[in-house]
C-alpha positions in Angstrom: 118.8 108.8 112.5 119.6 106.1 109.9 120.2 105.8 106.1 118.3 108.9 104.5 117.9 106.8 101.5 115.6 104.3 103.1 111.9 105.1 102.8 110.1 106.3 105.8 108.1 103.6 107.8 104.5 104.2 108.1 102.8 105.1 111.6 101.4 101.6 111.5 104.8 100.0 111.1 106.3 102.2 113.9 103.6 101.1 116.0 104.1 97.4 115.3 107.8 97.8 116.1 106.9 99.3 119.4 104.5 96.4 120.2 107.4 94.0 119.5 109.6 96.1 121.9 106.7 96.4 124.6 108.0 93.7 126.9 111.5 95.4 127.1 113.2 92.7 125.4 116.4 93.4 123.3 116.4 92.6 119.5 118.8 89.7 120.4 116.2 88.2 122.9 113.4 88.8 120.5 115.1 86.9 117.9 116.0 84.1 120.2 112.3 83.7 121.1 110.6 84.4 118.0 112.7 84.1 114.9 111.3 80.8 114.1 107.9 82.3 113.6 109.0 84.9 111.2 108.9 83.7 107.4 110.2 87.0 106.0 111.2 90.3 107.6 111.6 93.6 105.8 111.0 96.3 108.5 114.5 97.0 108.9 114.6 98.3 105.4 112.9 101.6 106.5 113.7 104.7 108.5 111.6 105.4 111.7 110.7 108.6 113.5 111.9 107.4 116.8 115.7 106.7 116.8 115.2 104.0 119.6 112.6 102.2 117.5 114.8 102.4 114.5 118.0 101.1 116.3 116.1 98.2 117.7 114.4 97.0 114.5 117.5 97.6 112.4 119.6 95.3 114.9 116.7 92.6 114.7 117.0 92.8 110.9 120.8 92.3 111.0 120.3 89.2 113.2 117.4 87.7 111.1 119.5 88.4 107.9 122.5 86.9 109.5 124.7 89.8 108.5 128.5 89.5 109.3 129.1 90.5 112.9 125.5 89.5 114.0 125.2 86.7 116.6 123.8 83.5 115.5 120.5 82.3 116.5 121.9 79.2 118.2 124.1 81.4 120.4 121.3 83.7 121.2 119.0 80.9 122.1 121.7 79.4 124.3 122.0 82.8 126.1 118.3 83.7 126.5 116.3 80.5 126.6 116.0 77.5 128.8 116.8 74.0 127.6 113.0 73.2 127.4 112.3 76.4 125.4 115.0 75.6 123.0 113.7 72.0 122.7 110.2 73.2 122.1 111.5 75.5 119.3 113.5 72.7 117.6 110.3 70.5 117.8 108.2 73.4 116.2 110.9 73.8 113.4 111.0 70.2 112.7 107.3 69.9 112.5 106.9 72.8 110.1 104.4 74.3 112.4 105.8 77.8 111.7 
């Protein structure tokens, strides 16, 4: 698994990540669709019991933190979202709704 120095996620955190993964979307698509609703994200700073959960949430954290090598949200939105979906997100961001 991941970095042994990281604290272990609680069962509730692990369940929350599983719910985020429930629709079978990749971390890239999740970020494209929902990053504008996330004010702060720290779930990638933990170890998880399930390797697949840990991999998924750590990748999402890389994207949201805009770490070197991670794809940009603009590129991900262009890949995963329709023009109408991108426009709706831009409007939500401009309005400060999220």
